[in-house]
N, C-alpha and C positions, 0 to 999 in steps of 0.2 A: 795073697803076700802083697801090697804095700810098692809104691815106688819108692825108696830111700831117700828123691830130692822131696824137696818143698813145693810141688807144685800149684798149690793155688795160693803164691804168694802177687803179691803186688794190691793196687787192686781195681775193680772193671764196673762199668754201668750198662746194663741191658738197653741194646738199642730198641725201640720202640717200635718200631717199625718191622723190625725184624724177628719179633719174640712174642710169645702167645702161651696162653695159660689154657686147653682145652679140656674137654671130662666128656666122658661116652658111660651112659650107661644104658643095661638092658628096658626095654619098652615096647608092650604088650606081647609081651614072652620072649617072640621072635625078633626083630626088629634092635638094633641100636642107635640111640639117639647121640647127636653127636652136639655141643656147642663148644663156643668161646667167650673167656672173658678178654673183651680187646684191649684194655687200658691195664695194660704191666709195666711194673718198673720192678728193679730190683739192683744189685748189688754185690759180687762179690769181693769180702775183702779180708786176703789175708787168712784166706781159708775158713770164710763164716759167709754161709751166703744169707740174705734176705731179699723176701720178696712177697708184693703184696699185688692184686688184682680187685678193681673197681666194681662190684655188683652191677653196675647201672651198662655197666660194658657189655653187659651179657647180648652175644649175637641173636638173639631172639627181635627179631623186628615184628612179625607180622605170625598171627592174629595178635592183637594188642591183647586181647582177655592173658594169654597163653602168656604172655610177657610178663604182664601185672600178678600171674598166679605164681612165676617162676620167683620175682622179685619180691614177692607179698611174705609173709610170718611164716606159712607155713614149708618153703625152700626158702632162699637166699635172707628174709628179713632185712633185705635192703637198706631202709627209713633209718632202722638204730644200729645196722650193724653193714659200712656201706662197703668196706673190703672183705675179701680173705685174704691174712697170710699169712707167709711160712717162711720159720725161722730158723738157721739148723746146725744144730750143738757139737756133728762131725761130719765133718766128709772125706772119703776115705776110696784115691785112686789107684786103682789096679795098673799094672805093667803093659794091660791090654789095652787101655786106652777106659774101662768102664769104668763106673762110678757109684757107690755106695751115699746115701744123706740120710741122716738120721736128723728128728727135728718136731720139730711141733708145728702145725698145721692147723691153722684158727678162721670157723668158718662159726657165722651166728656170734658169736662171743665165746666161743666153743672150740681150749686149745685140747687136742690129742697129739700125742707120740704119732709118729709115720716114719718108717722107710723107706725110702726112694728108691728105685736103679734107675742107668741109663750109663750116657757115653759123655768122654769130655776132647774136646777136637781142644790141643794145644795153638795158643798165640801163636800168630805170625800174621806179617803185616798185610792187609788190605789192600782194595786199589784206591783208596781216599787218603794216605800216607795215619792209617791208623795202625795199632795192634788190634786185632780181630779172636774171640774163641769163642767154643760153643760149648753150653751145657746142655744137653737133653735129660728129660730126666720121667722118668713115670713111678705110682705109686695108686694101689687100691683101696681105696675108703669104703666102709658104711656109710652110706648114706645117712643113717638115723641116727649114728654118735652123736651127730650136729646136729637133732635135734631135727630132722626132716623124714616124720613120720608119714605123708600124705599117700596113699594108695589106692585102688580100686579092684574089685575082683574082675576077674575075666569067666566069661559065661562058661566057660572048659575048663575051666580051675586055677586055681596060680593067681596072682598079684599083677596088672599093670606095669608097675614099677619095679624095677631089680633095686636092689638095695646094695648089690656092689656097685662101686663108682673108681672110675679108673680114670684118675687125674692126670694131665702131662704138659708139660712143661715144655720149652724151646726156647732159651736165651741167649742169643746173641750177643757177647760181649764188648767193650770196647774200652782196652786199658786208659785211665786218666792219669794225667799229668801230678 
């Protein structure tokens, strides 16, 4: 059951220092590889969430050839598609603080509908005189839907890289005047 009030009113911008865009994928059939895109922008305005992250800001720093591979056309194709983008078509807040966000996720210029779930922490005054809220969302997407097909067979069978990728977003949102 949705709340009766309009909880997502007003305009909020993501605090870039305290917001993140992360992903997790199964690696070598046994481990989880976690990464982040550190350059994140987002706005929440009257019930609509728009956000993007720069592919070049991926947390891989070393080895350089691994970073170059992930930014290449086999993965993010950062030269031709420098940003990952999400735009919501619907945000639904439940009385218990859980949120469902439906919208389109665009990677490599390919837009696919996704549904993310998470939590909303209602706005309240922060230590610096701002009004701050927090939105946490998570969704699982198939990387091959975004033309990320690279893989390698494992000696014991299976593939080196899983197709399901968990995308997680943490947005510390500051109310705009």
